[in-house]
C-alpha positions as CSV (number, residue, x, y, z in Angstrom):
1,M,34.2,2.4,-36.0
2,G,31.8,5.2,-34.5
3,L,34.1,5.8,-32.2
4,K,34.6,9.8,-32.6
5,V,30.8,10.6,-31.5
6,G,30.1,13.2,-28.6
7,K,29.7,12.7,-25.0
8,K,26.1,12.6,-25.4
9,G,26.0,10.8,-28.3
10,L,27.9,8.0,-26.0
11,Y,25.7,8.3,-23.1
12,R,22.6,8.0,-25.7
13,D,24.3,4.8,-27.4
14,Y,24.1,3.5,-23.8
15,F,21.0,4.4,-22.2
16,L,18.6,4.4,-25.7
17,H,20.2,0.7,-26.7
18,A,17.0,-1.6,-27.0
19,D,18.3,-4.8,-24.9
20,I,19.3,-2.4,-22.0
21,M,16.0,-0.2,-22.0
22,M,14.3,-3.6,-21.9
23,M,16.2,-4.8,-19.0
24,A,15.5,-1.7,-17.3
25,V,12.1,-2.0,-17.5
26,V,12.4,-6.0,-16.0
27,L,14.6,-4.1,-13.2
28,I,11.7,-1.9,-12.5
29,G,9.1,-4.1,-12.8
30,L,10.8,-6.5,-10.1
31,A,11.5,-3.7,-7.7
32,T,8.0,-2.6,-8.1
33,W,6.7,-5.9,-7.1
34,A,8.9,-6.7,-4.5
35,A,8.2,-3.5,-2.7
36,F,4.6,-4.2,-2.8
37,A,5.2,-7.8,-2.2
38,A,7.0,-7.4,1.2
39,L,9.8,-5.1,1.7
40,N,11.7,-5.0,4.7
41,W,15.4,-5.7,5.3
42,H,15.0,-9.3,4.1
43,S,14.4,-7.9,0.7
44,L,17.6,-6.2,1.0
45,V,19.5,-9.0,1.9
46,F,18.4,-11.4,-0.8
47,F,18.8,-8.1,-3.4
48,I,22.7,-8.3,-2.5
49,V,22.7,-12.2,-2.7
50,G,21.2,-11.4,-6.3
51,L,24.1,-8.7,-6.8
52,I,26.6,-11.5,-5.6
53,G,25.3,-14.0,-7.2
54,F,25.4,-12.4,-10.7
55,M,29.2,-11.3,-10.0
56,F,30.0,-14.9,-9.7
57,S,27.7,-16.1,-12.6
58,E,29.3,-13.3,-15.1
59,Y,32.9,-15.0,-14.2
60,L,31.8,-18.4,-14.4
61,T,29.8,-17.7,-17.9
62,H,32.6,-15.7,-19.6
63,R,35.2,-18.1,-18.2
64,F,33.5,-21.4,-19.0
65,F,31.1,-21.0,-21.6
66,F,31.8,-18.1,-23.9
67,H,35.6,-19.1,-24.0
68,L,34.4,-22.9,-25.1
69,K,36.6,-24.2,-27.6
70,A,34.9,-23.7,-31.3
71,P,32.2,-26.5,-31.3
72,Q,31.7,-28.1,-34.5
73,N,27.9,-27.8,-34.6
74,P,27.5,-24.9,-36.9
75,L,24.6,-23.7,-35.2
76,F,26.3,-23.7,-31.9
77,L,29.3,-22.0,-33.4
78,K,26.9,-19.0,-34.9
79,F,25.5,-19.0,-31.0
80,L,28.6,-18.4,-29.5
81,K,30.0,-16.2,-32.3
82,R,27.1,-13.8,-31.7
83,L,27.8,-14.0,-27.9
84,H,31.3,-13.6,-27.5
85,Y,33.5,-14.7,-30.4
86,D,32.6,-11.7,-32.7
87,H,33.2,-9.4,-29.7
88,H,36.7,-10.7,-29.2
89,A,37.4,-10.4,-33.2
90,D,36.3,-6.5,-33.1
91,P,36.2,-5.5,-29.7
92,H,34.8,-2.0,-30.0
93,D,31.6,-2.8,-32.5
94,L,29.0,-1.5,-30.7
95,K,26.3,-4.1,-32.0
96,L,28.5,-6.7,-30.3
97,L,28.6,-5.0,-27.0
98,F,25.7,-5.7,-25.3
99,L,24.7,-8.9,-24.3
100,P,21.4,-9.9,-26.1
101,V,18.0,-9.9,-23.9
102,W,17.1,-13.1,-25.2
103,Y,19.9,-14.8,-23.7
104,S,19.8,-12.4,-20.5
105,L,16.4,-13.0,-19.4
106,P,16.3,-16.8,-20.1
107,N,19.8,-17.3,-18.5
108,L,18.6,-15.0,-15.9
109,G,15.4,-16.5,-15.3
110,V,17.1,-20.2,-14.5
111,F,19.2,-18.7,-11.6
112,A,15.6,-17.2,-10.2
113,L,14.0,-20.3,-10.8
114,L,16.7,-22.4,-9.2
115,F,17.1,-19.8,-6.3
116,Y,13.4,-20.1,-6.1
117,L,13.2,-24.1,-5.7
118,I,15.8,-23.3,-3.1
119,A,14.4,-20.7,-0.9
120,G,10.5,-21.3,-1.4
121,S,9.8,-17.8,-1.2
122,M,8.5,-15.7,-4.2
123,D,9.3,-12.6,-2.3
124,F,12.7,-13.3,-1.4
125,T,13.1,-14.6,-4.9
126,L,11.9,-11.4,-6.8
127,A,14.4,-9.8,-4.2
128,F,17.1,-11.8,-5.5
129,A,15.9,-11.1,-9.5
130,A,15.9,-7.7,-9.1
131,G,19.6,-8.1,-7.9
132,L,20.6,-10.1,-10.8
133,V,19.2,-7.6,-13.1
134,A,20.7,-4.5,-11.6
135,M,24.1,-6.0,-11.7
136,L,23.5,-6.8,-15.1
137,L,23.1,-3.4,-16.2
138,V,26.2,-2.5,-14.3
139,Y,27.9,-5.3,-16.0
140,E,26.8,-3.8,-18.9
141,W,27.7,-0.2,-18.1
142,K,31.2,-1.2,-17.3
143,H,31.8,-3.2,-20.3
144,Y,30.5,-0.2,-22.2
145,V,32.5,2.1,-20.8
146,A,35.6,-0.4,-21.0
147,H,35.1,-0.1,-25.0
148,R,34.1,3.6,-25.8
149,P,36.2,6.3,-25.2
150,I,35.0,7.5,-21.8
151,Q,37.4,8.2,-19.4
152,P,36.4,6.8,-15.9
153,K,36.8,9.4,-13.0
154,T,38.7,7.2,-10.2
155,R,42.0,5.4,-10.5
156,F,40.1,2.2,-9.2
157,W,37.8,2.5,-12.4
158,K,40.7,3.2,-14.9
159,W,42.5,0.4,-13.9
160,N,39.5,-1.9,-13.6
161,K,38.9,-0.6,-17.7
162,R,42.3,-1.4,-18.2
163,M,42.0,-4.9,-17.1
164,H,39.0,-5.7,-19.0
165,L,41.2,-4.1,-22.5
166,L,44.1,-6.4,-21.4
167,H,41.3,-9.6,-21.6
168,H,41.0,-8.3,-25.2
169,F,44.4,-7.3,-26.2
170,K,46.9,-8.9,-24.5
171,N,45.5,-12.7,-23.1
172,E,42.1,-13.9,-23.1
173,N,43.2,-16.3,-20.2
174,Y,43.0,-13.6,-17.6
175,W,40.9,-10.6,-16.5
176,Y,37.3,-12.2,-16.9
177,G,35.5,-10.3,-14.5
178,V,34.2,-7.2,-16.0
179,S,31.6,-5.8,-13.1
180,T,34.3,-6.8,-10.5
181,P,38.1,-8.0,-10.1
182,L,37.3,-9.7,-7.1
183,V,36.2,-13.1,-8.5
184,D,39.3,-13.5,-10.5
185,A,41.2,-12.5,-7.3
186,L,39.6,-15.6,-5.6
187,F,40.2,-17.8,-9.0
188,G,43.8,-16.7,-9.4
189,T,43.3,-14.9,-12.5
190,L,43.8,-11.4,-11.5
191,K,47.4,-11.2,-12.9
192,E,50.2,-8.4,-13.5
193,E,50.2,-7.2,-16.7
194,K,54.0,-8.1,-17.1
195,D,53.7,-11.6,-15.6
196,V,51.1,-12.8,-18.7
197,P,52.5,-13.2,-21.9
198,T,50.9,-11.8,-25.0
199,S,48.7,-14.3,-27.0
200,A,47.9,-15.5,-30.5
201,T,44.2,-15.9,-30.2
202,A,42.9,-12.8,-28.2
203,K,41.2,-11.9,-31.0
204,N,40.4,-15.1,-32.7
205,L,38.8,-17.3,-30.0
206,E,37.6,-19.8,-32.7
207,N,41.4,-20.5,-33.2
208,R,42.3,-21.6,-29.4
209,G,41.3,-25.2,-30.0
210,R,44.0,-25.2,-32.9
211,T,46.7,-23.4,-30.7
212,M,46.1,-24.6,-27.3
213,S,46.7,-28.2,-27.0
214,S,47.7,-28.4,-23.9
């Protein structure tokens, strides 16, 4: 599984991953464009709105899209397997840890377009989009740390890592947040480990429709 790797190799696997590098370039481009367009306190506000918006998008997408009952359509099934089902089947497979850029860019692009239609300002939208991409990279890092032999330094981040591993190895119906547990707390899916039964389908999301009839 490639888990026994030196510290430098662990960081290299993240920072030199193609999808991470491409999204980092996108972030730099957005931030530079936003800075030249109009750098003021409004930009900071909408950047923060983008950060928060991604947290909710991450949670809702993970819970209601990535955990859909296995579809009958083979192409859609293959799509979900690559995005999430296979990650649950083999949680530590490096090839499955990162969201592919062919998914992330269009997904975040739609959110940015919707924001533009509401705000009517390209300057605000650039700052908002930069916030989305910045939090995506935070999400990817937190997700990477959760599945690799990297020990977080603080008690909070150690706990946050454990919550995600419980999602994979205890019960896939709880602990959806990766970048933050706050949205789980808002939606009632942040539970004490002892209060949650062990799921038979945590590592086999394709079987959830067959075993979860309620």
